[in-house]
N, C-alpha and C positions, 0 to 999 in steps of 0.2 A: 918753479917759475920765478923769474926775477921780480922783486917787488916794485921796481921802478916803473914809471909811466911809459907805456909803449908808444903812445901818441902817434906822430906823423909817420913813424917807421911802418905803421900798419896800413897806411893808405894804399889801396890797391886799385888798379885801373879796371875798367869794364872790359871783359874779354868777349870774343864773338861766341854765339851759341854753337854747340858742337854739331858739325855736319849739316848745318842749315841748308847748304847748297844742294844736298841730296834729296831734300824734302819735296814732295810733289807740288804743294802749294807754295806760292812765291809772294813777296811783298807787292801789294797793289792788285792782287787777284780779286776778280769778281767770280764767285763760285756758285754754280747751280747744282743742286743735288736732286736728281730725278729718280723716280721709282714708283713702287706700288704702295699699299696701305702700310707696310712696315716702315717705309720712308715717311709717309704722311703722319705717322705717330709722333714725329719730332722728338724722338729719344736718341737713337744712335746719331742722327744728324746734328742734334744739339750738342751731344758729347764730343763729336769730332770737331765741331766749331769751337767749343770751349777749350779743348786741349790745344787746338791750334793757336787761338788768340792769346791764351795765357802763356804759351811758350814763346810767342812773338808779340808782346804787347805793343811794341812800337810800329809794327807793320800796319798798313792800311788794308784791311780785308773786308769783303762784303760777301755774305752768304745768303742764298735764297733757296728754299725748299719747295719743290713742285711735285711732291708725291701725291698719287691719287689711288685710293682704295680700289682693289680689284683690277688694276691696270696690268697690261702686258707690254712687252717690248714693241709690239705693233702699235699699241696706243701711244707709247712714248715717241715713236717715230712720227706718227700722224700729228701729234700736238707739239712737235719740236719747235716750230717757228713761234707758236703762241707762248709756250711755257719755258723755253730756253732762250731762243735768240732775242726775244724782246728785252731781256735783262743785260744783253751785250756781255756775256761772260767771257773770261779768259781761260777758265778751267771748269770742269764739271765731273761729277761722279754719276755713274749709271748702275742701278741695282734693280734688275728685273729677273724673273725666273720662277718665283714661288707660284704664281698663278699660271704661268705659261705652260707648265707641265700638266695642268689639268688634274693634279692629285691622282694620277694614274701611273701604271708602269710605263717606262720609257717607250715612246713611239715616234717615228719620223714625221707623222702627220701633225704633231704638235711641235716637234723640234725644228723643222724647216721654217715655219713662220716665225719662230723665236729668233733664229739666226737672221732671217730677212729683216726683222724689225731692228735688231742690233746693228746690222750693216747699214740700214737706212739712216740710223742716228749717227753712225761713224762717218758716212758720206757728208751729212749736213754739218757735223762738227768740223771736219777737215775743211770744208768750204768756208767756214767762219773762223778758221784758225783757233779752235778751242782745244786745249789739252784735255784728254779724257782718261779717267781712271775707271776701268771696267771691273766691276765687283761681282763676284759670284753670289748666288743666293746662299743664305745660311741654311743648315739642315733643320728639319723639324725636331723639336724636343718632345718626343712622345713618351708614353709610359712603358713601352716595351722594354724588356730586360736586356736585350742584346747589347754587347759592349765593344765590339770590334768592327764587324762588317756593317756598313750602312744598310738599314732595313727598309723595305718597300719604297715609299716615295723618296726617301733619301738617296736611293740608288738613281732615281730619275734626276734629282737635283744635282747629284754628282756629275752625271753625264751632261747636263745643261751647263754646269760650271766648266767642263772641258770646252764647250762651245764658246763660252766667254773668253777663254784663253786664246782660242783660234781667232776670234774677232780682234782681240787686243794685239796679238802678234801681227796679224794681217794689216792692221791700220796704224801701227807704230804707237799704240797706246800703252798705258800701264795696266798690267794684269794684277788684280788684287784677289787673292784666294782667302775668303773668310770661312768657306765651307769646312775645310779640313782642320784648321786650328780650333774652330768652334766645336766640331764633332769630337775632337780629341779631349776637350774639357768635359763634354757630356759623357764620354766613355769612361773617363777617370772617375766621375761621380757614380756611374752605374757599377763600376767595378768595386766600389767601396761601400755602397748602400745595400743592406739586406733586401729592402724593397725600395725601388727607385721612385723618388718624388722629384718632380720637375724643379731643377735648380735655377732655371731662367725665369720662372714665374710667368705671368701672362697666360697665353695659351700656346699650343704646340707650334702655331704659325707666327703669332705675334708675341714676341718675348716682352716681359716686363723690364723694368730698369736694369736688373741684374744681367739679363740676357743681352740687352741692348748695349750695356757697357762692354760686354764681351765682344759683341759685333764691332763696336767702335774701336776697341783695342786691336782686333784682328785687321780692321781696315787701316788704321793708323800705321801699324807695322808694315802693311803692304805699301803704304804711301811713303815709307822711309822716314817716319816721324822721329825727330831727335829726342832721345829720352833725357838728355842732360838739362837740368834746370839751372843750378848754380852750385858753387861750393866755396867754403871758407876753411882754410887750414891755418892754425896758429901754432907756431913752434918758437918757444922762447920769446924773443922780442920781435919776431918777424911774422907778419900775416900775409898769406897769399890768398887772393880771391879770384874766382873765375865767374864771369857773367854777373858780377855784383860788385858793389863798393863796400869797403869796411872802413869805418872812421871811429875816432874817439875811443881807442882801445886803452883800457885802464885796469889796474888791479882793483878787485872789489871783494872784501871780506874773505881773503884767502883764495879767491878765484879770479875771474876776469869779467869785464863788461865791455860791450862795444855797440856801435850802430851798424846795422846791415841794410843796404839798399839793393835789393835784387833787381835784375833785369828780365826776370821771368817768374812765373808762379807755378807751383805744383797744382794738380787738379785730380780729383776723383769725385764722381757723383755719390754723395752720402747715401742716397736712397738705394744704391746698388752694392753696398758694402758686402753683402752676403756672397757675392761671386768670388771674392778674394780667398775664400776657403778652398776653392777649386782651381783658381788661377790667380797668381799674385800680380794682378794687373796694376794695382796701385803703385807698388814699388818698381815694377818693370817699366812703367811709363814716366816715372818721376824720380830722377836721380838728383836728389837735393841734399847736399853733403855738408857735414860739419866735422872737423877733426881738430882736436886740441891735445898737444903733447906738453909734458913738463909739469903736470899737476901732481900734487901729493896723492898718495893712495887714499882711497875712500870714495864715498858716494857724493855726487854733486846734483844740485837742482839746475835744470835748464828752464829759464824763464824768458818769456817773450812779453814785452810791454809790462814787465814786472809781475807777470802771472805765471804760475807753474805749468810747464808742459809735461815734463817727465823727469825721473831720476835715473842717472847713469853713473857707472863707476868710472874712475879715472882711466882704467884699462880700456873700457868701451870707448871712451872719448878719444883715447890715443889711437885706437884702431880706426876710428871714423864711423860715423853713423849716417844712415839715410834718414833724414828727418820727415820725409813725406808722410809716412804712416802716422807719425805723432802729431803733426800740425793739421792734418786733415780729418782727425777724429776729435769729437767734442771733449771727451773726458781725458784727464781730470780737469782740463781747462774748460770753463764755460764758453759756449760758442761765441758770445758777444765780447769776450775778453781776448780772443785770439785774433791778432791783427792780420794774419795771413788768411785764415778761414773767412774772416769778415769781408776781406776784399774779394776772395774767390766767390763767395756767395753773392756779393753785389754784382760781379760780372755775370754770373749765371742768371741772376734775376733779370738783368738788362737784356741778355740774349733771349730768354724765354718771353719777355714782354714784347720784344721786337718781332720774334717769329710768330707769336700768337696773333699780333696785329696783322702781320702779312697774311697768315693763313686764314684767319676769321674774317677780316675786313676786306681783303684784296683777293686772295686766291679762291677761297670758297665763297666769300661774300660777293664778289663781282665776276671773276673770270668763269667760275663754274656754276654760277647762279642761274637757275632756270625757272625762277619763281614767276608765275603768270600774273598778269594784272587782273584783279578781280573785276568781274562784269559790272558789279554794282557801282564801281567808280565811273563808269561811262567814258573810259579813256580808250581810244583806238590808236594803236601804234603799229606801223609796219615793221617787218623784220629788220629792215635797214635802219629805221629810227631807233629800235631797241639796241642794235649793235653800236650805233653812234653814242647813245646814252651810256652803254656799258663801257665804251672806250673812254668817255669823258669821266666817268666815275673812277675807272682804273687810274687814269692820269692824276686826278685830284687826290686820291688816296695814296698813290705811290709818292706823291710830292712830300708826304709826311715821313716817309721811310728814312731819309737822311737824318732826321731828328732822333729816331730810334737807334740808327747806326752810331750817331755821335754819343748817345748815352752809354753805349757799350765801350766806346773809346775812352770816355771820361772815367768809367769804372776801372779801366786798365792802366790809368796813370799810377806808376809805381811810387810807393811811399816807404820811407825808412822806418825801421822799428828797432827797439832796443833788445839786446840779447845779454843775458846774465848767466854765468855758470859759476855757482857758488856752493861751498860745502854744505851738506845737509847738517842742520843743527842737531846735536845729540840731546 
């Protein structure tokens, strides 16, 4: 590498995110995610939201979750006006089916009402000009050893998934198959374990973070989520950056140093890291590149904000590295020293705070509340009066939601950080 200052030659313009136009969600969208208890868990839905807003931090996006435990497509259809239309969404995801099959072998007596409920939602969505992504249920993660053919209730869920595709095709919606990608990962684990232990944690129906990250990844792929985050390539005195800016490139201790300002962030939920043993979701959904050529042979330290991230050889750096897995894992860098992870965790905390408020104080706290007034209070209210007070409470509490949305947007304001690539001291 030339010892001279690279300076302004390394200034790179911000490029557009890869294939953003193909992504189901758009700038300005208000998104409602409706479903059953798996949706109400606020795991896969939070992860889909996190991946979306960190990939497009400059977009104005609003997400609302209206999942209800035990619900079916018929329930979703019946409550569509209350739980979807009142938010005036431009896009929505629909994920029903787990309860609709009744945990029984497939039968038309349960399938026909399922299809009727989905079509009812499709009709209401079309009337309101809402784009819909129709998501199949995920398979059960049971302890049975079979590794290829879906067993028992999974056969039912697979047939219900075919019904989802029929509804999507009939109504010009987007069909999202999470059933088969999810099952493929389960089968991979079953094929390699002497005795199968659930890799998605939680229970067979309600996955834990690992399973819900797998759900989110399958859904995002179905939504045509762009995997590209940003990239920096330095060759001699020239730096090329995509979807980020690079400034102040200088020689440092036989290596290089520069400032990097990304226009997107990589993301993976740390609590779900175990799923990457069976499906490399972290790197599949985060193409976050660094390539440096012209370095002398040897080992180099990559530092962010002056703190060690990892050690790479000059050969590895010349081939190019996807940094996602290195910057999203705490070690060897302390979590609080990692500027990328610190910001990602701040965004995640803001999203969880927002969604928890909506779920606890508004959706469960008001909309679904059926708490009776104790007799000892001596208060008598008619059904009409109760509904008027419910609507007043809903309006009052919803008025606070923009503050929570704004906290998410503030957490997404991109910040530059220093990058150093210097020889390892002997």
